C-alpha positions in Angstrom: 37.4 107.9 -9.6 40.9 109.4 -9.8 42.4 105.8 -9.7 40.1 104.8 -12.6 41.2 107.9 -14.6 44.9 107.1 -14.0 44.4 103.6 -15.3 42.5 104.9 -18.3 45.4 107.3 -19.1 47.9 104.5 -18.8 45.9 102.3 -21.2 45.5 105.2 -23.6 49.2 105.8 -23.6 50.0 102.1 -24.2 47.4 102.1 -27.0 48.9 105.2 -28.6 52.4 103.6 -28.4 51.2 100.4 -30.0 49.3 102.4 -32.6 52.4 104.4 -33.5 54.5 101.3 -33.7 51.9 99.6 -35.9 51.7 102.7 -38.0 55.5 102.8 -38.3 55.7 99.1 -39.2 52.9 99.6 -41.7 54.8 102.4 -43.4 58.0 100.2 -43.6 56.0 97.4 -45.1 54.4 99.7 -47.6 57.8 101.1 -48.7 59.2 97.5 -49.0 56.2 96.4 -51.1 56.4 99.5 -53.3 60.1 98.8 -54.0 59.4 95.1 -54.7 56.6 96.1 -57.1 59.1 98.4 -58.9 61.5 95.5 -59.1 58.9 93.2 -60.6 57.9 95.9 -63.1 61.5 96.0 -64.3 61.4 92.2 -64.6 58.4 92.6 -66.8 60.3 95.1 -69.0 63.3 92.8 -69.3 61.1 89.7 -70.2 59.0 91.6 -72.7 62.2 92.9 -74.3 63.4 89.3 -74.7 60.0 88.3 -76.3 60.3 91.2 -78.8 63.6 89.8 -80.0 61.6 86.9 -81.5 63.8 84.0 -80.5 61.7 82.9 -77.5 58.0 82.2 -77.9 57.0 82.5 -74.2 58.5 82.8 -70.8 57.6 81.9 -67.3 59.3 83.7 -64.4 59.2 83.4 -60.6 61.1 85.5 -58.1 61.2 85.0 -54.3 63.0 87.6 -52.2 62.7 88.3 -48.5 59.4 86.5 -48.1 57.8 88.1 -51.2 56.9 86.1 -54.3 56.3 87.2 -57.9 55.2 85.1 -60.8 54.3 86.0 -64.4 54.1 84.8 -67.9 55.1 86.5 -71.2 54.6 85.9 -74.9 52.6 83.2 -76.7 53.2 79.4 -76.5 52.5 79.2 -80.2 53.2 82.4 -82.1 50.1 84.2 -83.4 47.7 82.3 -81.2 47.5 84.5 -78.1 47.9 81.4 -75.9 50.0 82.7 -73.1 51.1 80.1 -70.5 49.2 80.1 -67.2 49.2 78.5 -63.7 47.8 75.3 -65.2 50.5 75.0 -67.9 52.9 72.0 -67.4 56.5 72.4 -68.4 59.1 69.7 -69.1 61.6 70.6 -66.4 64.2 68.0 -67.6 67.3 67.8 -65.5 65.8 69.9 -62.7 64.2 66.5 -61.9 67.7 65.4 -60.8 67.5 67.7 -57.8 64.5 65.8 -56.4 66.3 62.5 -56.9 69.4 63.9 -55.1 67.2 65.1 -52.3 65.8 61.6 -51.7 69.4 60.3 -51.6 70.3 63.0 -49.1 67.4 61.9 -46.9 68.5 58.3 -47.1 72.1 59.3 -46.2 70.9 61.2 -43.1 68.7 58.2 -42.2 71.8 55.9 -42.4 70.3 53.8 -45.1 73.0 54.8 -47.7 76.6 56.0 -47.3 78.2 58.3 -49.9 81.2 56.0 -49.9 79.2 52.8 -50.6 80.4 50.8 -53.6 77.3 50.8 -55.8 77.7 47.0 -56.4 76.4 46.6 -52.8 73.0 47.4 -54.2 73.3 45.4 -57.5 72.5 41.7 -57.9 75.1 39.7 -59.8 78.7 40.3 -60.5 79.9 43.7 -61.9 83.7 43.2 -61.8 84.0 45.9 -64.4 82.7 48.7 -62.2 86.0 49.8 -60.8 89.3 51.2 -62.0 92.6 50.2 -60.5 90.8 48.9 -57.4 88.7 52.1 -57.0 85.0 51.3 -57.2 82.1 53.6 -58.4 80.5 54.9 -55.2 77.2 56.6 -54.5 79.0 59.9 -54.4 80.3 59.3 -58.0 76.7 58.8 -59.2 75.7 62.1 -57.5 78.6 64.1 -58.9 78.8 62.8 -62.5 82.2 61.3 -61.8 81.7 57.6 -62.6 84.8 57.4 -64.8 83.0 55.6 -67.7 84.5 55.6 -71.1 81.0 56.3 -72.6 78.5 58.4 -70.7 75.6 56.2 -71.7 75.1 52.5 -72.4 74.2 51.8 -76.1 70.6 50.9 -75.5 70.0 53.9 -73.2 71.6 56.2 -75.8 69.5 54.7 -78.7 66.3 55.4 -76.8 67.4 58.9 -75.9 68.2 59.6 -79.6 64.7 58.4 -80.6 63.1 60.7 -78.0 65.2 63.7 -79.3 64.5 63.2 -82.9 60.8 62.4 -82.3 60.8 58.8 -83.5 60.2 57.2 -80.1 57.0 55.1 -80.1 55.4 54.6 -76.7 53.6 51.5 -77.9 56.7 49.6 -79.2 59.9 51.2 -77.8 60.9 49.9 -74.4 63.9 50.2 -72.2 63.7 49.5 -68.5 66.0 49.1 -65.5 66.6 45.4 -66.3 68.0 46.4 -69.7 70.1 49.0 -68.1 71.5 46.7 -65.5 72.3 44.1 -68.1 74.2 46.6 -70.2 76.0 47.9 -67.1 77.9 44.6 -67.0 79.6 45.6 -70.3 80.6 49.2 -69.7 84.2 50.2 -69.4 85.6 52.3 -66.6 88.7 54.0 -68.0 89.3 56.7 -65.4 89.5 56.6 -61.6 85.9 57.1 -60.3 85.4 60.3 -58.3 88.2 62.2 -60.1 86.8 63.4 -63.5 83.4 65.2 -64.0 81.4 64.0 -67.0 77.8 65.0 -67.0 75.4 62.1 -67.6 71.9 60.7 -67.0 73.0 57.2 -66.2 73.9 57.9 -62.5 70.5 59.3 -61.6 68.7 56.2 -63.0 71.0 54.0 -60.9 70.4 56.1 -57.8 66.6 55.6 -58.4 67.2 51.8 -58.5 69.3 52.0 -55.3 66.5 54.0 -53.5 64.0 51.3 -54.5 66.3 48.7 -52.9 66.9 50.5 -49.6 63.3 51.6 -49.1 61.6 48.6 -50.7 59.2 50.9 -52.4 58.8 52.0 -56.1 60.8 55.0 -57.0 57.9 56.7 -58.6 55.9 56.4 -55.5 58.7 57.8 -53.4 58.9 60.8 -55.7 55.1 61.4 -55.6 55.1 61.4 -51.8 58.1 63.8 -51.8 56.3 66.2 -54.2 53.2 66.2 -52.0 55.2 66.7 -48.8 56.7 69.9 -50.5 53.2 71.0 -51.4 53.6 70.3 -55.1 50.3 68.9 -56.3 50.8 69.6 -60.0 54.2 67.9 -60.5 54.3 64.5 -62.0 57.0 61.9 -62.9 57.0 60.3 -66.3 53.4 61.3 -67.1 54.0 63.3 -70.3 51.6 61.2 -72.3 48.8 61.3 -69.7 49.0 65.1 -69.3 49.9 65.9 -72.9 46.9 68.3 -73.2 48.4 70.6 -70.5 52.0 70.4 -71.6 53.4 73.6 -73.1 54.4 73.2 -76.7 58.1 73.9 -77.3 60.2 74.9 -80.3 63.7 74.6 -81.6 63.8 77.8 -83.7 60.6 77.9 -85.7 60.1 74.1 -85.6 57.7 72.4 -83.1 59.9 70.1 -81.0 58.8 66.5 -80.2 57.4 65.5 -76.8 60.3 64.7 -74.4 60.4 61.5 -72.4 62.9 60.0 -69.9 63.4 56.3 -70.1 63.7 53.9 -67.2 62.6 55.7 -64.0 62.7 59.3 -65.2 65.0 60.2 -62.3 67.3 62.1 -64.6 64.7 64.3 -66.4 61.2 62.9 -66.4 59.3 65.4 -64.3 56.8 67.9 -65.5 55.6 70.8 -63.4 53.8 74.1 -63.3 55.4 77.4 -62.4 53.5 77.8 -59.1 54.7 74.3 -58.1 58.3 75.1 -58.9 57.9 78.4 -57.0 56.7 76.4 -54.0 59.9 74.3 -54.2 62.1 77.3 -54.5 60.4 79.0 -51.5 60.7 75.9 -49.5 64.5 75.6 -50.1 65.0 79.3 -49.2 62.8 79.3 -46.1 64.0 76.0 -44.8 67.7 76.4 -45.5 68.6 74.9 -42.1 66.5 71.8 -42.4 68.9 68.8 -42.4 68.0 67.3 -45.7 68.0 70.7 -47.4 71.5 71.5 -46.0 72.8 68.1 -47.0 71.3 68.0 -50.5 72.7 71.4 -51.3 76.3 71.1 -50.0 79.3 70.8 -52.2 80.6 67.2 -52.9 82.9 67.6 -55.9 84.9 70.3 -57.4 86.8 70.2 -60.7 88.9 73.4 -60.7 90.2 72.9 -64.2 86.7 72.7 -65.7 85.1 75.0 -63.1 82.5 72.5 -62.1 81.0 72.4 -58.6 78.5 69.7 -57.9 76.5 68.5 -54.9 73.6 66.0 -54.7 73.0 66.5 -58.5 72.8 70.3 -57.9 75.4 72.2 -59.9 77.2 75.6 -59.9 77.5 75.6 -56.2 79.6 78.3 -54.7 80.0 81.4 -52.5 79.8 84.9 -53.9 80.8 88.1 -52.2 77.4 89.8 -52.4 74.9 87.0 -52.4 76.7 84.4 -50.2 76.1 80.7 -50.7 74.3 79.7 -53.9 73.4 76.6 -55.9 71.5 76.0 -59.1 70.3 73.6 -61.7 69.3 74.0 -65.3 67.3 71.7 -67.5 67.1 71.4 -71.3 64.3 69.2 -72.7 63.4 69.0 -76.4 60.9 71.8 -75.8 61.9 73.9 -72.7 65.0 75.6 -71.3 64.6 76.0 -67.6 66.6 77.0 -64.6 66.3 77.4 -60.8 68.8 79.4 -58.7 68.8 79.3 -54.9 70.7 81.8 -52.7 69.8 80.9 -49.1 72.2 83.4 -47.5 70.5 86.3 -49.3 66.9 84.8 -49.0 66.1 84.7 -52.7 65.4 82.3 -55.5 64.8 82.7 -59.3 63.1 80.5 -61.9 63.1 81.3 -65.6 61.6 79.0 -68.2 61.5 79.5 -72.0 59.7 77.2 -74.5 62.4 77.4 -77.2 65.7 75.6 -77.1 67.5 77.1 -80.2 70.9 78.6 -79.6 69.6 82.1 -79.9 66.7 81.4 -77.5 69.1 79.9 -75.0 71.4 82.9 -75.2 68.3 85.2 -74.6 67.3 83.0 -71.6 70.8 83.3 -70.2 70.7 87.1 -70.6 67.3 87.4 -68.9 68.2 85.1 -66.1 71.8 86.1 -65.2 72.4 89.5 -66.7 68.9 91.2 -66.3 67.0 89.7 -63.4 69.7 88.3 -61.0 71.7 91.5 -60.6 68.6 93.4 -59.7 67.5 90.8 -57.2 71.0 90.7 -55.6 71.0 94.5 -55.1 67.4 94.8 -53.9 66.0 96.8 -52.1 68.3 99.2 -54.0 66.9 99.7 -57.5 68.6 99.6 -60.9 68.9 103.3 -61.7 68.7 102.8 -65.5 65.6 100.6 -65.1 64.0 103.3 -63.0 64.8 106.1 -65.5 63.8 103.9 -68.5 60.3 103.4 -67.0 60.0 107.1 -66.1 61.5 108.7 -69.2 61.3 106.1 -72.0 61.6 108.5 -74.9 63.2 111.6 -73.4 67.0 111.1 -73.5 67.8 114.6 -72.3 65.6 114.4 -69.2 66.9 110.8 -68.7 70.5 112.1 -68.6 69.6 115.0 -66.3 67.9 112.7 -63.8 70.8 110.2 -64.1 73.2 113.0 -63.2 71.0 114.0 -60.2 70.4 110.5 -58.8 73.5 108.6 -59.5 75.2 109.4 -56.2 72.2 108.2 -54.2 73.7 104.8 -53.6 71.3 104.1 -50.7 68.4 103.7 -53.2 70.1 103.0 -56.5 72.8 101.0 -58.1 74.5 101.1 -61.5 75.4 98.1 -63.7 78.5 98.1 -65.9 76.8 97.1 -69.1 74.0 99.6 -68.8 76.4 102.5 -68.0 78.5 101.5 -71.1 75.4 101.2 -73.3 74.0 104.5 -72.1 77.2 106.3 -72.8 77.2 105.0 -76.4 73.5 105.8 -76.9 74.3 109.4 -75.9 77.4 109.4 -78.2 75.4 108.1 -81.2 72.7 110.7 -80.7 75.2 113.6 -80.6 75.3 114.2 -76.9 79.1 114.0 -76.8 79.8 116.0 -73.6 77.1 114.0 -71.8 78.5 110.7 -73.0 82.0 111.7 -71.7 80.4 112.5 -68.4 78.7 109.0 -68.3 81.9 107.2 -69.2 83.7 109.2 -66.5 81.1 107.9 -64.0 81.8 104.4 -65.4 85.5 104.7 -64.5 84.6 106.1 -61.1 82.2 103.4 -60.2 84.2 100.6 -61.7 87.9 101.8 -61.5 89.3 98.3 -62.3 87.2 97.8 -65.5 89.4 98.1 -68.6 86.4 98.5 -70.8 85.3 101.7 -68.9 88.6 103.4 -69.8 88.5 102.1 -73.4 85.0 103.6 -73.8 86.0 106.9 -72.3 89.1 106.9 -74.6 86.8 106.4 -77.6 84.6 109.3 -76.6 87.6 111.6 -76.3 88.9 110.3 -79.6 85.6 111.3 -81.3 85.8 114.8 -79.9 89.4 114.9 -81.1 90.9 115.3 -77.6 93.7 112.8 -78.4 95.8 113.6 -75.3 93.0 112.4 -72.9 92.1 109.6 -75.3 95.6 108.3 -75.1 95.7 108.5 -71.3 92.5 106.4 -71.1 93.5 103.8 -73.7 96.9 103.3 -71.9 95.0 102.9 -68.6 92.7 100.3 -70.3 95.8 98.3 -71.4 97.3 98.5 -67.9 94.2 96.7 -66.6 93.9 94.4 -69.6 96.9 94.0 -71.9 94.7 92.1 -74.4 92.3 95.1 -75.0 92.6 95.1 -78.8 90.4 98.2 -79.4 92.7 100.3 -77.2 95.7 99.1 -79.1 94.1 100.0 -82.4 93.1 103.5 -81.2 96.6 104.2 -79.9 98.0 103.3 -83.3 95.4 105.6 -85.0 96.3 108.5 -82.6 100.0 108.1 -83.2 99.3 108.2 -87.0 97.2 111.3 -86.6 99.9 113.1 -84.5 102.5 112.0 -87.0 100.5 113.5 -89.9 99.9 116.8 -87.9 103.6 117.3 -87.1 
């Protein structure tokens, strides 16, 4: 009996230990999800603020970070109709299609069926003596990195068709341009720069890669893409099927005008895919979670860098690089007639972001850029730390005095919060404009403490001191701003004003 009791006690202790461990793990998971939920609430605020500006009709956003996914839609596809996009909505993803084409090429390279240094004429029937410059041929790598060296980015027939699609005059019943037309025109193009040396973004290379993939696999390119989509788990992504799925396609605008349906001639390898947000999120998640899979590593590596133009290109992915905080990253944007889209992958930091807007006007594109790279990305990079201003904005939306007090109290808690330069600057000016001058000076002082190498911080602090007529301190800060940035014109102007005031007072 005593032996049984001892065993029971041991089992009880073990159960208690596991129970405590489970409880502790459960608490950690709860805290993590609460923080992630706060982050996504901020994303909702950012996106809705963009919608309120009126330049973008609707938005679709997906964020994947440390195994947690968030997707949401904002606005109306057509203003005044309450038709918000949903999981069934299809978006023209345009040049994001190129990343799938590039991935198929990466797989073929790893299988030994294609070499990056192959002369593309190896895969073309007939003579193409024109496809070289000073003995240097156009290679597979040149097609992948937009460095073919062509005098004109597109052949005439290809360009004519694209122009018809853009202006809405393309007729699916009568307008035709296929790979045979492209290959025939290719015999007449002029290569006027050494292939592999100059970046010139184009759609021609992707279509030629599709033709080469057909040759090496002896299978239709469209079929290869469809198999690849399904392997990734993307069952609502289609190539060159805009007409067939027109009823599900999200209407898009250029300003206030309804834009025509987009269509990619030949194979659609450069921009012919349509997809839902959940499908693109699956793609994003796959690339982050499987960063060490051979084809993922190969397709996302840097192949070409033009330092003068600041272009970094891989297998049709672009903006490839390494950042101090987020590590390795690569991205691709797409602009169709109707939709501005982008996907960013940061495998070292385990996150990805997708943002799509159904308006392609210049103002809409600027708003899309702001939302993507100024609002959402910094918050995701810093997570699980939270943007202090976003926290306070949600807690005290209309109480500036309490907002300031809480800011002053929490700003040194760098374990849980971070500060952004632009929001610090904006907050300082908001206080200044509402008459909270001492508080504004305090905020600008924090700005200089947190970002000591930012000329704008000292310029803003100088302006605040100028407003309260403390010209001595204003002058010190304007001079510091000019030390950091000799081109800071506002500091120069204020220094002149201060000198004039001192001269008048003497």
